[in-house]
N, CA and C atoms as an extended XYZ file, in Angstrom:
210
Properties=species:S:1:pos:R:3:atomname:S:1:resname:S:1:resid:I:1 pbc="F F F"
N       104.294       81.682       92.942 N   MET     1
C       103.881       83.012       93.465 CA  MET     1
C       103.479       83.043       95.045 C   MET     1
N       104.542       83.721       95.714 N   PRO     2
C       104.349       83.880       96.995 CA  PRO     2
C       103.315       84.237       97.715 C   PRO     2
N       102.772       83.594       98.847 N   GLU     3
C       101.497       83.993       99.493 CA  GLU     3
C       101.753       84.790      100.638 C   GLU     3
N       100.984       85.491      101.062 N   TYR     4
C       100.823       86.373      102.082 CA  TYR     4
C        99.821       86.418      103.017 C   TYR     4
N        99.912       86.840      104.250 N   ARG     5
C        98.567       87.220      104.939 CA  ARG     5
C        98.583       88.546      105.362 C   ARG     5
N        97.280       89.228      104.940 N   VAL     6
C        97.357       90.610      105.158 CA  VAL     6
C        97.113       90.890      106.834 C   VAL     6
N        98.285       91.482      107.284 N   LEU     7
C        98.222       91.843      108.460 CA  LEU     7
C        97.549       92.969      108.904 C   LEU     7
N        97.927       94.239      108.128 N   ARG     8
C        97.265       95.601      108.518 CA  ARG     8
C        97.089       96.201      106.959 C   ARG     8
N        96.059       97.071      107.178 N   ILE     9
C        95.697       97.972      105.880 CA  ILE     9
C        95.544       99.287      106.635 C   ILE     9
N        96.359      100.222      106.442 N   ASP    10
C        96.449      101.503      107.043 CA  ASP    10
C        96.391      102.669      105.796 C   ASP    10
N        95.447      103.454      105.842 N   GLU    11
C        95.366      104.703      104.767 CA  GLU    11
C        96.535      105.449      105.008 C   GLU    11
N        97.419      105.973      104.084 N   GLN    12
C        98.477      106.582      103.897 CA  GLN    12
C        97.804      108.278      104.575 C   GLN    12
N        98.733      108.679      105.378 N   LEU    13
C        98.357      110.155      105.851 CA  LEU    13
C        99.122      111.269      105.039 C   LEU    13
N        98.080      112.196      104.671 N   TYR    14
C        98.657      113.020      103.607 CA  TYR    14
C        98.737      114.437      104.504 C   TYR    14
N        98.457      114.579      105.738 N   GLY    15
C        98.422      115.612      106.540 CA  GLY    15
C        97.627      116.809      106.140 C   GLY    15
N        98.097      118.190      106.100 N   CYS    16
C        97.637      119.255      105.404 CA  CYS    16
C        97.336      119.390      104.054 C   CYS    16
N        98.445      118.570      103.467 N   GLU    17
C        98.564      118.664      102.006 CA  GLU    17
C        97.463      117.801      101.366 C   GLU    17
N        96.781      118.371      100.029 N   GLU    18
C        95.892      117.452       99.526 CA  GLU    18
C        96.434      116.754       98.686 C   GLU    18
N        95.729      115.606       98.088 N   LEU    19
C        96.471      114.726       97.550 CA  LEU    19
C        96.499      115.438       95.859 C   LEU    19
N        97.535      115.288       95.292 N   PRO    20
C        97.522      115.942       93.806 CA  PRO    20
C        96.346      115.288       92.951 C   PRO    20
N        95.965      116.250       92.137 N   ALA    21
C        94.971      115.791       90.982 CA  ALA    21
C        95.274      114.760       90.307 C   ALA    21
N        94.149      113.679       90.512 N   GLY    22
C        94.498      112.490       89.574 CA  GLY    22
C        95.074      111.417       90.423 C   GLY    22
N        95.649      111.718       91.512 N   GLN    23
C        96.398      110.439       92.094 CA  GLN    23
C        95.454      109.682       93.009 C   GLN    23
N        95.602      108.557       93.076 N   PRO    24
C        94.698      107.676       93.797 CA  PRO    24
C        95.077      107.713       95.367 C   PRO    24
N        94.018      107.560       96.328 N   VAL    25
C        94.392      107.329       97.653 CA  VAL    25
C        95.103      106.117       97.945 C   VAL    25
N        96.350      106.107       98.436 N   LEU    26
C        96.968      104.910       98.682 CA  LEU    26
C        96.838      104.221      100.249 C   LEU    26
N        97.024      102.959      100.508 N   CYS    27
C        97.090      102.667      101.514 CA  CYS    27
C        98.250      101.878      101.933 C   CYS    27
N        98.856      101.546      103.094 N   ASP    28
C        99.921      100.832      103.254 CA  ASP    28
C        99.531       99.520      103.749 C   ASP    28
N        99.920       98.275      102.776 N   VAL    29
C        99.389       97.343      103.470 CA  VAL    29
C       100.556       96.444      103.694 C   VAL    29
N       100.261       96.079      105.018 N   THR    30
C       101.452       95.244      105.680 CA  THR    30
C       101.265       93.746      105.468 C   THR    30
N       101.965       93.068      104.796 N   LEU    31
C       102.033       91.683      104.458 CA  LEU    31
C       102.951       90.800      105.090 C   LEU    31
N       102.725       89.670      105.704 N   THR    32
C       103.607       88.785      106.260 CA  THR    32
C       103.737       87.347      105.541 C   THR    32
N       104.719       86.937      105.299 N   ASP    33
C       104.928       85.360      104.711 CA  ASP    33
C       104.893       84.359      105.839 C   ASP    33
N       105.133       83.061      105.101 N   ALA    34
C       105.004       81.931      106.151 CA  ALA    34
C       106.124       82.027      107.428 C   ALA    34
N       107.230       82.705      106.877 N   ALA    35
C       108.212       82.675      107.920 CA  ALA    35
C       108.110       83.858      109.028 C   ALA    35
N       107.195       84.560      108.743 N   GLY    36
C       106.752       85.678      109.652 CA  GLY    36
C       107.473       86.822      109.201 C   GLY    36
N       108.172       86.852      107.912 N   ALA    37
C       108.888       88.396      107.555 CA  ALA    37
C       107.686       89.173      107.023 C   ALA    37
N       107.937       90.485      107.236 N   ALA    38
C       106.759       91.446      107.096 CA  ALA    38
C       107.407       92.416      105.708 C   ALA    38
N       106.474       93.044      105.094 N   ARG    39
C       106.799       93.815      104.101 CA  ARG    39
C       105.562       94.733      103.890 C   ARG    39
N       105.911       95.777      103.579 N   ILE    40
C       104.767       96.976      103.407 CA  ILE    40
C       104.667       97.362      101.984 C   ILE    40
N       103.400       97.567      101.515 N   LEU    41
C       103.126       97.448       99.903 CA  LEU    41
C       102.100       98.687       99.907 C   LEU    41
N       102.419       99.792       99.404 N   PRO    42
C       101.520      100.798       98.989 CA  PRO    42
C       100.812      100.135       97.943 C   PRO    42
N        99.273      100.583       97.924 N   TYR    43
C        98.516       99.852       97.237 CA  TYR    43
C        97.056      100.788       97.048 C   TYR    43
N        96.512      101.140       96.113 N   PRO    44
C        95.226      102.005       95.798 CA  PRO    44
C        94.252      101.295       96.644 C   PRO    44
N        93.685      102.293       97.468 N   ASP    45
C        92.447      101.843       98.199 CA  ASP    45
C        91.264      101.369       97.686 C   ASP    45
N        91.095      102.029       96.264 N   LYS    46
C        90.022      101.633       95.618 CA  LYS    46
C        90.100      100.273       94.874 C   LYS    46
N        91.378       99.803       94.579 N   GLU    47
C        91.636       98.396       94.235 CA  GLU    47
C        91.512       97.604       95.225 C   GLU    47
N        91.928       97.588       96.369 N   LEU    48
C        91.550       96.938       97.644 CA  LEU    48
C        90.250       96.575       97.677 C   LEU    48
N        89.486       97.575       97.656 N   THR    49
C        87.833       97.491       97.832 CA  THR    49
C        87.437       96.593       96.682 C   THR    49
N        87.808       96.860       95.514 N   ARG    50
C        87.419       95.974       94.294 CA  ARG    50
C        87.572       94.790       94.446 C   ARG    50
N        88.745       94.240       94.993 N   LEU    51
C        89.351       93.126       95.035 CA  LEU    51
C        88.799       92.177       96.172 C   LEU    51
N        88.141       93.008       97.189 N   GLY    52
C        87.804       92.559       98.404 CA  GLY    52
C        88.532       92.204       99.382 C   GLY    52
N        89.855       92.640       99.372 N   ILE    53
C        91.078       92.396      100.300 CA  ILE    53
C        90.942       93.049      101.658 C   ILE    53
N        90.863       92.542      102.592 N   ASP    54
C        90.668       93.003      103.970 CA  ASP    54
C        91.673       92.240      104.676 C   ASP    54
N        91.943       92.992      105.933 N   GLU    55
C        92.939       92.505      107.000 CA  GLU    55
C        92.483       91.044      107.228 C   GLU    55
N        93.653       90.269      107.400 N   GLY    56
C        93.337       88.636      107.716 CA  GLY    56
C        93.208       87.576      106.426 C   GLY    56
N        93.260       88.226      105.415 N   ASP    57
C        93.127       87.562      104.108 CA  ASP    57
C        94.364       87.086      103.600 C   ASP    57
N        94.252       85.849      102.971 N   THR    58
C        95.476       85.383      102.079 CA  THR    58
C        95.390       86.007      100.810 C   THR    58
N        96.481       86.485      100.324 N   VAL    59
C        96.696       86.993       98.877 CA  VAL    59
C        98.033       86.440       98.619 C   VAL    59
N        98.107       86.306       97.066 N   CYS    60
C        99.581       86.367       96.498 CA  CYS    60
C        99.936       87.725       95.659 C   CYS    60
N       101.258       87.758       95.526 N   LEU    61
C       101.830       88.914       95.190 CA  LEU    61
C       102.317       88.621       93.661 C   LEU    61
N       101.522       89.087       92.700 N   LEU    62
C       101.959       88.774       91.265 CA  LEU    62
C       103.275       89.296       91.097 C   LEU    62
N       104.030       88.887       89.845 N   PRO    63
C       105.342       89.611       89.549 CA  PRO    63
C       105.230       91.081       89.151 C   PRO    63
N       104.073       91.397       88.706 N   ASP    64
C       103.934       92.803       88.326 CA  ASP    64
C       103.533       93.763       89.557 C   ASP    64
N       103.651       92.836       90.631 N   GLY    65
C       103.108       94.002       91.971 CA  GLY    65
C       101.764       94.224       92.120 C   GLY    65
N       100.818       93.439       91.529 N   THR    66
C        99.647       93.408       91.859 CA  THR    66
C        99.243       92.327       92.823 C   THR    66
N        98.291       92.319       93.697 N   LEU    67
C        97.768       91.497       94.743 CA  LEU    67
C        96.447       90.743       94.282 C   LEU    67
N        96.324       89.624       94.479 N   HIS    68
C        95.370       88.519       94.064 CA  HIS    68
C        94.945       88.044       95.402 C   HIS    68
N        93.453       88.033       95.630 N   LYS    69
C        92.990       87.483       97.077 CA  LYS    69
C        93.075       85.718       96.527 C   LYS    69
N        93.345       84.982       97.542 N   LEU    70
C        92.877       83.529       97.522 CA  LEU    70
C        91.911       83.398       98.210 C   LEU    70
């Protein structure tokens, strides 16, 4: 499983529009790999909090698209 460092976590901006009912608040998680390549992954804010994932943490990206804190 590929390992990444969490470089940034930014809450997505919804502007004046409200989030549709039942939709989770998403954050854009910027991940960098060992070679320095970056990718941005939209991820539910509540799930990041539950997993204790913060900027600077090392995570792996599972095949189903979920993050796992190392």
